[in-house]
Each structure stands twice: as C-alpha cells, then as structure tokens.
ZAPALUM-924826 format. One line per field, with one value per residue (C-alpha): x, y, z; chain. Coordinates in steps of 0.2 Angstrom, whole numbers, plus 5000, padded with zeros to 4 digits. Last residue first. Layout:
N
east	X	...
north	Y	...
up	Z	...
unit	A	...
% end
This chain:
564
east	5079	5081	5069	5060	5048	5044	5029	5022	5004	5000	5015	5008	4991	4998	5008	4992	4982	4996	4996	4978	4980	4995	4985	4972	4976	4981	4991	5000	5005	5012	5022	5029	5034	5043	5052	5056	5039	5045	5053	5037	5029	5042	5039	5020	5023	5032	5020	5006	5012	5010	5009	4993	4985	4972	4956	4952	4964	4970	4988	4989	4980	4992	5007	5001	4998	5015	5024	5019	5036	5040	5038	5049	5062	5063	5065	5079	5088	5087	5095	5091	5074	5083	5081	5063	5060	5066	5056	5040	5043	5044	5030	5018	5016	5010	4993	4986	4993	4978	4984	4999	5014	5022	5024	5035	5047	5049	5050	5064	5075	5073	5088	5100	5114	5103	5103	5122	5123	5109	5121	5132	5118	5117	5098	5098	5101	5086	5073	5081	5077	5060	5057	5063	5052	5037	5040	5042	5026	5017	5021	5024	5041	5046	5053	5064	5074	5078	5083	5096	5103	5105	5113	5130	5141	5146	5129	5126	5143	5138	5122	5132	5143	5129	5118	5103	5104	5105	5086	5082	5095	5086	5069	5077	5083	5067	5058	5071	5069	5050	5051	5062	5072	5088	5097	5094	5101	5118	5119	5113	5127	5141	5133	5133	5152	5154	5160	5143	5134	5145	5142	5124	5123	5121	5106	5095	5082	5097	5095	5077	5082	5096	5083	5072	5087	5091	5073	5071	5087	5077	5069	5086	5092	5104	5115	5131	5131	5135	5118	5118	5136	5134	5118	5126	5140	5128	5118	5134	5128	5131	5120	5106	5107	5107	5092	5084	5086	5080	5063	5053	5056	5068	5057	5051	5069	5074	5061	5066	5084	5079	5069	5083	5096	5085	5082	5101	5105	5110	5126	5125	5106	5104	5116	5108	5091	5097	5106	5091	5079	5091	5085	5066	5056	5050	5032	5030	5030	5014	5002	5013	5011	5025	5034	5022	5026	5045	5043	5034	5048	5061	5053	5054	5072	5077	5068	5077	5094	5089	5084	5094	5094	5080	5070	5072	5066	5050	5046	5049	5038	5024	5022	5003	5002	5013	5001	4985	4992	4999	4982	4972	4984	4983	5000	5002	4992	5003	5019	5010	5006	5025	5029	5017	5022	5041	5042	5030	5039	5056	5050	5043	5060	5062	5045	5040	5035	5020	5014	5015	5005	4992	4991	4991	4976	4967	4969	4963	4948	4943	4945	4934	4941	4939	4956	4965	4973	4963	4973	4989	4982	4977	4994	5002	4990	4996	4996	5015	5012	5000	5012	5026	5015	5009	5027	5029	5016	5000	5000	4996	4980	4973	4978	4969	4953	4953	4955	4941	4930	4935	4931	4914	4910	4915	4904	4907	4922	4941	4946	4935	4947	4962	4953	4949	4967	4974	4963	4969	4987	4985	4977	4991	5004	4995	4996	4984	4971	4960	4953	4935	4934	4950	4942	4931	4946	4954	4953	4945	4928	4928	4934	4921	4907	4912	4913	4896	4889	4896	4888	4872	4873	4876	4862	4850	4855	4852	4835	4831	4837	4825	4811	4813	4814	4799	4787	4785	4769	4776	4767	4768	4762	4772	4786	4780	4783	4801	4804	4798	4809	4824	4822	4821	4837	4846	4841	4845	4863	4866	4861	4871	4887	4886	4883	4899	4910	4903	4906	4895	4903	4909	4900	4886	4898	4900	4881	4880	4893	4884	4868	4876	4882	4864	4857	4869	4862	4844	4848	4854	4837	4829	4837	4831	4813	4811	4792	4781	4789	4782	4799	4807	4794	4800	4818	4815	4806	4821	4833	4823	4824	4843	4845	4835	4817	4814	4803	4800	4802	4802	4821	4829	4833	4842	4838	4838	4856	4858	4866	4882
north	5082	5068	5066	5049	5052	5035	5024	5014	5016	5025	5037	5040	5044	5056	5065	5067	5074	5087	5091	5095	5107	5115	5117	5128	5142	5155	5142	5136	5153	5157	5141	5146	5163	5155	5143	5127	5121	5118	5102	5096	5100	5090	5075	5077	5077	5060	5052	5054	5039	5044	5032	5039	5052	5043	5052	5062	5076	5085	5079	5084	5101	5105	5101	5112	5127	5125	5122	5139	5145	5156	5142	5130	5144	5146	5127	5128	5142	5133	5117	5100	5100	5097	5078	5079	5091	5078	5064	5075	5078	5059	5054	5065	5052	5063	5062	5077	5095	5102	5094	5106	5096	5098	5117	5114	5105	5119	5132	5123	5120	5136	5146	5131	5131	5121	5106	5105	5105	5092	5080	5079	5070	5055	5052	5067	5056	5044	5058	5068	5053	5052	5070	5071	5056	5065	5082	5073	5063	5079	5087	5105	5104	5113	5098	5096	5111	5103	5087	5097	5105	5088	5078	5086	5071	5073	5071	5055	5049	5052	5042	5028	5026	5028	5014	5012	5028	5019	5016	5034	5038	5027	5035	5052	5046	5038	5055	5065	5053	5055	5073	5075	5092	5085	5091	5076	5067	5074	5069	5052	5049	5054	5043	5029	5028	5009	5009	5016	5002	4989	4996	4996	4978	4969	4981	4973	4987	4996	4985	4991	5009	5006	4999	5014	5026	5017	5016	5035	5038	5037	5054	5062	5057	5042	5046	5050	5033	5034	5027	5012	5006	5009	4999	4984	4985	4984	4969	4959	4941	4943	4958	4950	4935	4946	4955	4939	4932	4949	4949	4964	4971	4960	4956	4974	4981	4967	4972	4990	4986	4976	4990	5003	4991	4988	5007	5010	4996	4979	4974	4977	4977	4963	4952	4956	4951	4935	4930	4934	4924	4909	4899	4900	4910	4923	4915	4916	4935	4936	4939	4952	4964	4974	4959	4960	4978	4975	4959	4969	4982	4968	4962	4979	4982	4964	4967	4983	4975	4960	4945	4931	4932	4945	4936	4920	4930	4935	4917	4911	4926	4922	4904	4905	4911	4926	4932	4930	4938	4953	4955	4955	4967	4981	4989	4973	4980	4995	4984	4971	4983	4987	4969	4962	4967	4967	4954	4942	4945	4942	4925	4918	4910	4903	4894	4893	4911	4906	4893	4905	4918	4904	4901	4920	4921	4907	4916	4933	4925	4917	4933	4942	4955	4974	4973	4971	4954	4952	4966	4957	4941	4951	4959	4941	4933	4942	4929	4926	4922	4909	4901	4901	4893	4880	4876	4872	4858	4851	4863	4878	4871	4866	4883	4891	4881	4884	4903	4902	4895	4909	4921	4914	4915	4933	4937	4940	4946	4948	4931	4924	4933	4925	4908	4911	4916	4901	4890	4898	4896	4878	4874	4882	4872	4856	4859	4861	4870	4877	4894	4894	4902	4913	4929	4929	4928	4944	4953	4969	4961	4950	4965	4978	4966	4963	4982	4985	4970	4977	4994	4986	4977	4993	5002	4988	4989	5008	5005	4992	5005	5018	5006	5002	5020	5024	5011	4993	4997	5012	5028	5041	5027	5020	5016	4998	4995	5000	4987	4973	4980	4981	4963	4957	4967	4959	4942	4945	4951	4935	4925	4936	4934	4915	4916	4927	4915	4899	4907	4914	4921	4939	4954	4953	4958	4976	4978	4972	4985	4999	4993	4993	5011	5017	5006	5015	5032	5026	5020	5037	5044	5031	5038	5056	5050	5043	5042	5044	5031	5031	5035	5021	5009	5013	5011	4995	4988	4993	4986	4969	4968	4970	4957	4944	4941	4927	4912	4901	4914	4912	4910	4915	4904	4908	4894	4906	4912	4929	4929	4939
up	5231	5218	5204	5201	5216	5222	5219	5233	5229	5245	5241	5224	5231	5244	5230	5220	5234	5238	5219	5219	5234	5225	5209	5217	5204	5217	5227	5211	5206	5224	5223	5206	5213	5228	5217	5225	5220	5202	5208	5214	5198	5188	5200	5197	5178	5181	5193	5180	5170	5152	5138	5131	5143	5154	5156	5172	5167	5183	5181	5163	5166	5180	5169	5155	5166	5175	5159	5153	5145	5160	5172	5161	5159	5178	5180	5167	5176	5192	5184	5192	5183	5166	5165	5171	5157	5144	5152	5151	5133	5130	5141	5132	5118	5103	5094	5102	5105	5114	5131	5129	5134	5117	5119	5134	5123	5111	5126	5135	5120	5110	5118	5115	5128	5140	5128	5128	5147	5147	5138	5154	5162	5150	5152	5140	5124	5127	5130	5115	5103	5109	5108	5090	5085	5093	5085	5068	5070	5075	5058	5059	5066	5081	5090	5075	5079	5096	5086	5076	5092	5101	5087	5088	5087	5105	5112	5101	5108	5126	5123	5115	5130	5143	5135	5124	5114	5097	5098	5100	5086	5074	5078	5074	5057	5053	5056	5047	5032	5032	5032	5017	5017	5024	5040	5050	5035	5038	5056	5052	5040	5052	5065	5052	5052	5052	5070	5075	5066	5074	5091	5088	5082	5098	5102	5089	5085	5076	5061	5059	5060	5047	5035	5039	5035	5019	5012	5017	5007	4991	4995	4997	4980	4977	4962	4973	4980	4999	5005	4993	4997	5015	5015	5006	5019	5033	5025	5023	5026	5045	5046	5037	5049	5064	5058	5054	5072	5079	5069	5073	5056	5047	5032	5029	5029	5017	5005	5006	5004	4988	4981	4983	4976	4961	4958	4959	4947	4954	4962	4981	4984	4971	4980	4997	4989	4982	4999	5009	4999	4998	5013	5009	5022	5010	5008	5027	5026	5016	5030	5038	5023	5017	5009	4994	4990	4991	4981	4967	4967	4967	4951	4943	4948	4941	4925	4922	4925	4914	4923	4931	4950	4953	4939	4949	4965	4956	4952	4970	4977	4964	4970	4971	4989	4985	4971	4981	4996	4987	4978	4994	5002	4989	4984	4975	4960	4957	4957	4947	4933	4931	4932	4920	4902	4902	4915	4906	4890	4898	4906	4890	4884	4901	4902	4920	4919	4908	4921	4935	4925	4922	4941	4945	4933	4942	4959	4951	4943	4959	4970	4958	4946	4950	4959	4942	4940	4924	4916	4919	4911	4895	4894	4895	4882	4867	4853	4855	4873	4868	4856	4868	4881	4868	4865	4884	4881	4889	4904	4892	4885	4902	4909	4895	4897	4916	4912	4900	4914	4926	4912	4909	4928	4929	4915	4896	4887	4889	4894	4879	4867	4874	4873	4855	4851	4860	4850	4834	4839	4844	4828	4819	4829	4825	4806	4791	4802	4788	4792	4795	4812	4808	4803	4819	4830	4823	4840	4834	4831	4846	4857	4850	4853	4871	4874	4866	4876	4892	4889	4886	4903	4912	4903	4908	4926	4926	4919	4933	4946	4938	4938	4956	4961	4950	4956	4950	4941	4932	4935	4921	4909	4894	4906	4909	4890	4892	4905	4893	4879	4890	4896	4878	4874	4888	4883	4865	4870	4879	4864	4853	4864	4863	4844	4842	4852	4843	4826	4813	4797	4797	4789	4802	4816	4808	4807	4826	4831	4822	4831	4848	4846	4842	4856	4868	4863	4865	4882	4887	4880	4891	4907	4902	4899	4916	4913	4898	4886	4869	4860	4870	4862	4845	4850	4858	4843	4832	4844	4845	4826	4826	4840	4831	4838	4850	4845	4860	4873	4892	4893	4877	4862	4846	4833	4818	4820	4813	4796	4796
unit	A	A	A	A	A	A	A	A	A	A	A	A	A	A	A	A	A	A	A	A	A	A	A	A	A	A	A	A	A	A	A	A	A	A	A	A	A	A	A	A	A	A	A	A	A	A	A	A	A	A	A	A	A	A	A	A	A	A	A	A	A	A	A	A	A	A	A	A	A	A	A	A	A	A	A	A	A	A	A	A	A	A	A	A	A	A	A	A	A	A	A	A	A	A	A	A	A	A	A	A	A	A	A	A	A	A	A	A	A	A	A	A	A	A	A	A	A	A	A	A	A	A	A	A	A	A	A	A	A	A	A	A	A	A	A	A	A	A	A	A	A	A	A	A	A	A	A	A	A	A	A	A	A	A	A	A	A	A	A	A	A	A	A	A	A	A	A	A	A	A	A	A	A	A	A	A	A	A	A	A	A	A	A	A	A	A	A	A	A	A	A	A	A	A	A	A	A	A	A	A	A	A	A	A	A	A	A	A	A	A	A	A	A	A	A	A	A	A	A	A	A	A	A	A	A	A	A	A	A	A	A	A	A	A	A	A	A	A	A	A	A	A	A	A	A	A	A	A	A	A	A	A	A	A	A	A	A	A	A	A	A	A	A	A	A	A	A	A	A	A	A	A	A	A	A	A	A	A	A	A	A	A	A	A	A	A	A	A	A	A	A	A	A	A	A	A	A	A	A	A	A	A	A	A	A	A	A	A	A	A	A	A	A	A	A	A	A	A	A	A	A	A	A	A	A	A	A	A	A	A	A	A	A	A	A	A	A	A	A	A	A	A	A	A	A	A	A	A	A	A	A	A	A	A	A	A	A	A	A	A	A	A	A	A	A	A	A	A	A	A	A	A	A	A	A	A	A	A	A	A	A	A	A	A	A	A	A	A	A	A	A	A	A	A	A	A	A	A	A	A	A	A	A	A	A	A	A	A	A	A	A	A	A	A	A	A	A	A	A	A	A	A	A	A	A	A	A	A	A	A	A	A	A	A	A	A	A	A	A	A	A	A	A	A	A	A	A	A	A	A	A	A	A	A	A	A	A	A	A	A	A	A	A	A	A	A	A	A	A	A	A	A	A	A	A	A	A	A	A	A	A	A	A	A	A	A	A	A	A	A	A	A	A	A	A	A	A	A	A	A	A	A	A	A	A	A	A	A	A	A	A	A	A	A	A	A	A	A	A	A	A	A	A	A	A	A	A	A	A	A	A	A	A	A	A	A	A	A	A	A	A	A	A	A	A	A	A	A	A	A	A	A	A	A	A	A	A	A	A	A	A	A	A	A
% end
C-alpha cells in the first residue's frame, strides 16, 4: 500500500511515513543511555507494528486506514522525540516523568497494533473499491465499515461510530438485518464491557434496543448477548444503563416468546438488574409480574430459578407487591419449583429466600403453613448449603409472629435443628438461628423442648462473649431470658460462663448493637437466686455494678422483664 503523501501531524509540515519513522526510532533507541529496559520493550512492539504495516501496504488506501496511519504517525513522532531525550543518562524531564511518558507510548503502540490487526482481518480493506451495483450491497459495505470502526480508535471515535450505526439502522429494518449478518451483535456486546465509557455504553444499549426491535434479529441478539449481559449486569452501573434504555421491556418480550434457552438467559439478566434498588421502577409495568410468574411455572428449571429470584428481588420490602404475587399464584409456582426432583440444594436458596420475603407479610403466613412449607423448611435446615439454612432460619423467625405459629414451629421439630445451627462456624448462621429461637421460645411450652437438648445453654452462652462480634446480642439474651425460670437452666448458664459474659456486656462503656442493657441485667438478677452465683458476683465486684445498673433502670422507668 502506498503511504499517503499528504499526511499531516501537529507541528510538522512534512512528516515521515510510519515505516521511515520506525526505522529512525529503532536507530535512536540503540543510542539511549537511560531506561534501556523500557526502550527494549518498545523495540519489540515496533517489530510487530512493522509487520502489520507491511501487511497493510498490500491493500489500496481507504479512509479508515488513512485515519489510523495519521494517528500512528503522531505516536511515532512523539516516541522519536522522547527517545532523543534519553541519549543522556539524565533526561531533562527527570527519570520518573520520562518513565511515565515511555509507558504511555507503549500503551498507544499496543492500541495501534491491535487496530491494524482488526482492519486487516475484518475484510473492510478489500471492499473499498468494490462496485456497489445495488443499494443492499452499499448498505452491507457501509455496515462493515462502521462495525470495524466500533472496534478501533479512541472512546470518542467509537461513540461517533455508534451514532453513525444508529443512524443507518433507523432508516430501515432491512439495514438492521444486514448489520446483524455482518456481525454487529458480538461487537456491541463487547462494547458493553465495564472498560468502556458511560457514553459508549449508553449508545451501545440504544443500538441493541434497535436491533432487538426487529423480530428476525432477536434470536441472534439473545444468543450472542444474553450470556455476556448476565455477567455485565452484576455491576450496578451497567444494570442501570440497560434498564434505563428500555432493556427490561425487551428482555420481558424474550421471556414471553423466546426459545427455552433464550428465556432462561433473559430471566437471568432480569434477575441481576432487579437486584439494584435504582432499577426497580423499570419493572413497574402491569404485565411484569404475570410474565415472570408464567415463566416460573412453565419454563425450564433454570428459567424458573431466575424468574423466582427476580420476583424475590422485586417483592422485598413491598407488602403490596407481595400480596399481588401471592394472589397471582406465586405460592403455587414456588411449590412447583421447590418440589422438582431436578432442583439441587444450591438452587433452593432462591426458593427459600422467596419464601422468606413472602413471610414478611403476616397476612400470608397461615396460607404458607397450610401449603406445607413447614415440612419443606425442616428438610432444608438439614441441607449442606449454608445460605439455604440461613434463609430458612430467617423465614422461621418471621413466621413465629403469634402464639399459634410458635407452637406449630415447636411441634414440627425446628428447635433441635436450630440449636445445632448455633454452633455453626459462620456468625451469620448463628445469628439467624438465635433470631428464630428467640421467637419460638416466646411460647413458654417450647422451652421444655429446648431444655432437653444438652447443648442448648452452652451454645447460646457462647454467643454472649463480647469477643464474638458481628452478631446482635439481643437474640441470645432473649433466649436465656426465656429459660431463667428453670433452676436447672440457671445453673447451666453459670456453669457455661454466662455470668462472666453478662458482666462484661453490662460493664461495657460502648453500646452493643441492638442490645438494651436492661435484659442482661434481668438475667443477672435471676441468677442472684443462686448462693454460689451471688458469691461469685461479690468476689468479682459485679454485684455492686449490678446494683448501680438496677438503680439507673428504675430511675428511667424501665421494668424488669422477668417475673420474680
């Protein structure tokens, strides 16, 4: 390829062609006296660049290649000037600044090498002089040129190319079909990468929306884009961009009429998007819940899982939406998924979390119980997946909202399973179990079941240790309060070290999250019934401290929550 004679660079009237500049730069690098290792890396890049330029020279000039060569000439000229400053051991700009400048040149050369490779491999250079006998062929060549430009150059040039692409596609649906045939979809998906600027991502979503608007192109878009979108929408900024540009509506259409695999993929993207509060308003269309529930009941297992997870995200902390989902058959969908033999334990996390969110609405709890979910919860409390057990325990806590349900929870055998969870290595598991038990033990008869477990007292006392952090102490304190009427339990508390932990908690100057100090004080008061315990408290000085705390509680008008 003959190099253009009229190339211009800023500050130079007669710039050298790139190949000549490379030879001059290589000669100059050989004479550098400082940062030689950095310059040796530049030499390697120049060798690759030279090979690409020789390949480029076999094609006739085009506007896209001329633009790239002009940019490359500027970079090579800057590199040559910089290399001359390194012919001495002390560059005029200082070594740190010079090192930074060399790194910048190396990065630019890497981009030029990549861009040259793209335009050579794209086939766009062969088509520059092809006779465009038809309008369709002209659109195809223009689309190929634009697709190539989307893959090279600066952020600004790519944003400009996206404008041109959108302009081409908006003229005719046939142009969309042609562009998809030329491979625009995978290029657009790559542009959604988090490394792109916000402007590029927004414009890319607009182009994707245009492509998805043509039914014959929708499957190609799904097959290429959805898997990538699932990973991209794990990031909030990507999820917000896609949802704000009509992405939710397009994905819902795929959930309605796509292939089973496409439906699962689209539901997975919706699941990610719905996980961010900033995107929830994009799901407020009337048919959203119906589409997701339909897919949750009739799609393949993966589609069901993603749909339930999306619904779970949407109903969280929204009582009206919880009731709507229940009325539209959400509980039946949940049962179908939960009981499917193909569902593995890890996938049950979605089901149990969905149930936990439904149980936030007390008006649904009787319905949940009548549909057999206590049996299902007992089974998953035994599973080997930590997150499933935690969600199950949190669900039990919400379900223990009145005396009737607390009695049922005790009768179903939850207490021994939850006591075992108190000893879990993860503090989140221990807290979830202590929350659930604190609710169940409000029903006095359930304390008899608790007392039968030899580990019960020691396990909950361990959680009172101030060194056990990240756990709300009010739940283990509440459990112990429920058991202080029993002389045997009070003795076990003392033997397990409860006295020491309670003294520390009441004496701590800083506040313990969620803990009202009157409750550990109440436990200490109940323990003073034991002569041995009173003696220990006198010897440690805790009795005097306790008297002061009781006086303070009395002045504040707070009452002892434990009778007697």
